[in-house]
C-alpha positions in Angstrom: -20.9 21.1 -54.8 -20.1 18.2 -56.8 -19.8 14.9 -54.5 -16.2 14.0 -56.8 -14.6 17.5 -56.6 -13.7 16.6 -52.7 -12.0 13.0 -51.6 -12.9 10.2 -49.7 -17.1 10.3 -50.7 -17.0 13.9 -49.3 -19.3 16.5 -50.6 -18.0 19.2 -49.4 -15.8 20.9 -47.3 -14.6 19.6 -43.8 -15.1 23.4 -42.6 -13.2 25.0 -39.3 -14.9 22.7 -36.6 -16.1 19.3 -35.9 -16.4 17.3 -33.4 -13.2 15.6 -33.6 -11.4 18.7 -33.8 -13.5 20.2 -30.7 -12.4 16.3 -27.8 -9.0 16.8 -29.3 -8.9 20.7 -28.1 -10.7 20.2 -25.5 -9.0 17.9 -23.6 -5.9 19.3 -24.4 -7.5 22.7 -22.9 -8.3 20.3 -19.4 -5.3 19.0 -19.0 -3.2 23.2 -19.6 -5.8 23.8 -16.4 -4.6 20.9 -14.0 -1.1 20.9 -15.3 -1.2 24.8 -14.6 -2.4 24.0 -11.3 0.6 21.2 -10.8 2.4 23.9 -12.4 1.2 26.2 -9.5 1.8 23.1 -6.5 6.0 22.5 -7.6 4.4 19.1 -9.1 7.4 17.6 -11.6 6.8 17.2 -15.0 4.1 19.9 -15.1 6.3 22.3 -17.3 7.0 19.6 -19.8 3.5 18.7 -20.1 1.9 22.1 -20.5 3.8 22.2 -23.8 3.0 18.7 -25.0 -0.9 19.9 -24.3 -0.4 23.7 -25.7 1.3 22.0 -28.8 -1.9 19.6 -28.6 -4.0 22.6 -29.1 -1.9 24.7 -31.3 -1.7 22.4 -33.8 -5.6 21.7 -33.6 -6.2 25.0 -34.7 -3.3 25.3 -37.4 -4.8 21.9 -38.9 -8.8 23.1 -38.5 -7.7 26.3 -40.4 -5.7 24.3 -42.5 -7.9 22.4 -43.9 -11.7 23.6 -44.1 -11.7 24.2 -47.8 -9.1 21.8 -49.2 -9.8 19.6 -51.9 -6.6 17.8 -50.8 -6.3 13.4 -49.8 -3.5 14.4 -47.7 -4.5 17.3 -46.1 -8.0 16.4 -45.3 -6.7 12.4 -43.8 -4.4 14.6 -42.0 -7.9 16.1 -40.1 -9.1 13.2 -39.7 -5.6 11.4 -38.2 -4.7 14.3 -35.9 -6.7 12.7 -33.2 -5.0 9.4 -33.0 -2.2 11.2 -33.4 -2.4 12.7 -30.0 -3.2 9.6 -28.1 -0.2 8.3 -26.9 1.1 12.1 -26.0 -1.5 12.0 -23.6 -1.3 8.9 -22.2 2.0 9.3 -21.7 0.8 12.8 -20.0 -1.5 11.1 -17.1 1.3 10.0 -14.9 2.3 13.7 -14.4 -1.1 14.5 -13.9 -2.9 12.3 -11.4 0.1 13.2 -8.5 -1.4 17.1 -9.0 -4.8 15.9 -7.5 -4.1 12.8 -5.9 -0.5 12.0 -3.0 -1.3 7.9 -3.8 -2.6 5.6 -6.3 -5.5 3.5 -4.9 -4.2 -0.2 -5.8 -4.2 -0.5 -2.0 -8.5 -0.6 -1.9 -8.5 -1.9 -5.7 -6.0 -4.8 -4.7 -8.4 -5.8 -0.9 -11.7 -5.8 -3.4 -10.2 -8.4 -5.1 -9.1 -10.2 -2.4 -12.1 -9.8 -1.1 -14.1 -10.8 -3.9 -12.1 -13.9 -5.4 -10.1 -15.0 -1.8 -7.0 -14.2 -4.3 -5.2 -11.7 -6.9 -6.4 -13.1 -10.2 -3.6 -10.9 -11.5 -1.3 -13.1 -9.3 -2.7 -16.0 -9.2 -3.9 -16.6 -13.2 -0.4 -16.6 -14.2 0.1 -19.5 -11.6 -2.6 -21.5 -12.7 -1.8 -21.4 -16.5 2.4 -21.1 -16.8 2.5 -22.2 -19.9 4.4 -20.7 -23.1 2.1 -21.4 -26.3 -1.0 -19.7 -23.8 1.0 -17.0 -23.0 2.1 -16.3 -26.4 -1.3 -16.5 -27.2 -2.0 -14.0 -24.7 1.1 -11.8 -25.7 -0.1 -11.9 -29.6 -4.0 -10.8 -29.1 -2.2 -8.0 -27.0 0.3 -6.8 -29.6 -2.4 -7.0 -32.0 -5.2 -4.4 -30.5 -2.8 -1.7 -31.3 -3.5 -2.4 -35.0 -7.3 -1.5 -34.9 -7.2 2.0 -35.3 -5.1 2.1 -38.3 -6.1 -1.0 -40.1 -10.4 0.2 -39.4 -9.9 3.9 -39.8 -8.0 3.1 -43.3 -10.3 0.4 -44.5 -13.5 2.3 -43.6 -12.2 5.5 -45.3 -11.5 3.8 -48.1 -14.3 1.5 -49.1 -17.3 3.5 -46.7 -15.6 7.5 -46.5 -14.7 10.1 -45.0 -18.0 10.6 -43.2 -17.9 6.9 -41.7 -14.3 6.6 -40.5 -15.1 10.1 -38.8 -17.6 8.4 -36.2 -15.3 5.4 -35.6 -12.7 7.7 -34.6 -14.4 9.5 -33.0 -15.9 7.5 -30.7 -12.2 5.8 -30.3 -11.7 9.7 -29.2 -14.4 9.7 -27.0 -13.6 6.5 -25.1 -9.5 7.0 -24.9 -10.5 10.8 -23.1 -12.5 9.7 -21.5 -10.4 6.7 -19.6 -7.3 9.2 -19.3 -9.5 11.0 -16.9 -10.9 8.5 -15.2 -7.0 7.5 -15.0 -5.8 10.8 -13.7 -9.1 11.8 -11.5 -8.7 7.9 -9.7 -6.0 5.9 -10.1 -4.0 2.8 -9.6 -1.2 2.0 -11.5 -1.6 -1.6 -11.8 -0.6 -4.7 -10.6 2.6 -4.9 -12.1 3.7 -1.5 -10.5 2.0 -2.7 -7.3 3.3 -6.0 -6.3 6.4 -6.5 -6.0 8.9 -6.3 -7.9 6.7 -4.2 -9.3 9.2 -3.1 -12.3 6.1 -2.8 -15.2 5.5 -4.5 -18.0 8.5 -7.7 -18.7 9.1 -10.0 -20.9 7.0 -12.6 -20.8 7.0 -16.6 -21.9 6.4 -17.0 -26.0 8.7 -17.3 -28.8 8.1 -14.6 -31.4 4.8 -12.1 -30.4 5.7 -11.7 -26.7 9.1 -10.5 -27.5 7.4 -7.6 -30.1 4.9 -6.9 -27.4 7.5 -5.9 -24.4 9.4 -3.6 -27.4 6.4 -1.6 -27.7 4.9 -1.7 -23.8 8.8 -1.5 -22.2 8.9 2.1 -22.8 5.4 3.2 -23.6 3.0 1.9 -20.4 2.7 4.3 -17.6 2.3 3.8 -13.9 -1.6 5.4 -13.4 -3.4 4.0 -16.3 -4.8 1.0 -14.8 -9.0 1.4 -14.4 -11.1 0.9 -16.3 -9.1 -1.0 -18.9 -8.3 1.2 -22.2 -7.3 -1.9 -23.4 -10.8 -3.6 -23.6 -13.3 -0.3 -23.5 -11.3 0.7 -27.5 -11.5 -3.2 -28.0 -14.7 -3.4 -28.0 -16.0 0.0 -29.0 -13.8 -0.5 -32.9 -15.2 -4.4 -33.2 -18.8 -3.2 -32.7 -17.9 -0.7 -35.4 -16.3 -3.4 -37.6 -19.2 -5.9 -37.4 -21.3 -2.3 -38.9 -18.8 -1.0 -41.5 -16.5 -3.4 -42.0 -17.5 -6.8 -41.8 -14.2 -9.1 -42.8 -12.4 -7.4 -40.7 -15.0 -8.2 -37.4 -14.3 -12.3 -37.2 -10.8 -11.4 -36.5 -11.0 -8.6 -34.2 -14.0 -10.1 -32.2 -11.9 -13.1 -31.8 -8.8 -10.9 -30.8 -10.7 -8.8 -28.4 -12.4 -11.8 -26.5 -8.7 -12.4 -25.5 -8.0 -9.7 -24.7 -10.0 -10.0 -21.8 -8.0 -12.1 -20.1 -4.9 -11.5 -21.5 -5.2 -7.9 -19.8 -5.5 -10.0 -16.2 -3.0 -12.5 -17.2 0.2 -10.1 -18.7 -0.3 -8.2 -15.0 -1.8 -4.5 -16.8 -5.2 -5.0 -14.9 -6.5 -5.9 -11.8 -10.0 -8.4 -13.1 -12.4 -5.4 -11.9 -10.3 -3.1 -14.6 -11.9 -5.6 -17.5 -16.0 -5.1 -16.7 -15.5 -1.0 -16.5 -13.4 -1.3 -19.7 -16.8 -3.3 -21.4 -19.3 -0.8 -19.7 -17.3 1.8 -21.1 -16.6 0.6 -24.7 -20.4 0.1 -25.0 -21.3 3.3 -23.2 -18.3 5.0 -25.9 -20.0 2.6 -29.2 -23.5 4.3 -28.3 -22.5 7.7 -28.1 -20.7 7.6 -31.7 -23.1 5.9 -33.3 -25.3 8.7 -34.9 -25.9 10.4 -38.2 -23.5 11.4 -40.0 -21.1 14.8 -39.1 -21.8 17.4 -42.2 -19.4 20.3 -42.3 -19.4 22.9 -40.0 -18.0 26.5 -39.4 
């Protein structure tokens, strides 16, 4: 078939199942199994989250059948965008999933290890050592800008390089996110902003503009149980590496933002210092796994 018959430089139909679809459906099934255990144990919130996972699984099944032979741009785009649309829902499940497996988080051990390594708590001492409004604003900007990485890089590569190149990037991000989420509920840590007094979660940081924008996003979006490893660092590094290869024009800005993210996640109280190297390692592994040949249609 002529390549022009299909959108985004595809040479044929998407088929029934692609790796990205399998990851979305597989993770939904995995969470359903854990949530089923939670329902049996009477853990609060599991029924509601089981419906979310069932909806994600059902939506994936409907979407792959609907788009398997399509030549239309919008359904093809939705097939690619479906997995990123699930990130937020699966992330918020973590705080319901980990109590199914553990009675308490592992913050006491991680905080004690940080104390032994540094002689102080970096998440507390860093901000106290540099209480400058401009510095806080700079790091808030980096943290806020991170949330644009997936849509901006994904859309740019989709338009300029085509579907297969964008799919590899979204697949890498999906593997990275799901690996972090699984780690979150297997070995949960709530993070400094919830562990150290007053333990109220995200707060409005000093700054000018981006501190308010960041607080708007995180005040209702952060969870208790998503600290180790830092998924922010992991995904930011992964996508920056992909930008260097597939969207060089975006690489300088993304590299600067990612570099600022390393101190930002600690300074803003979202992560322990040890979460950062763990996030870097996770991002490198996800890039290595996703840095393969273009995926052909299957099914």
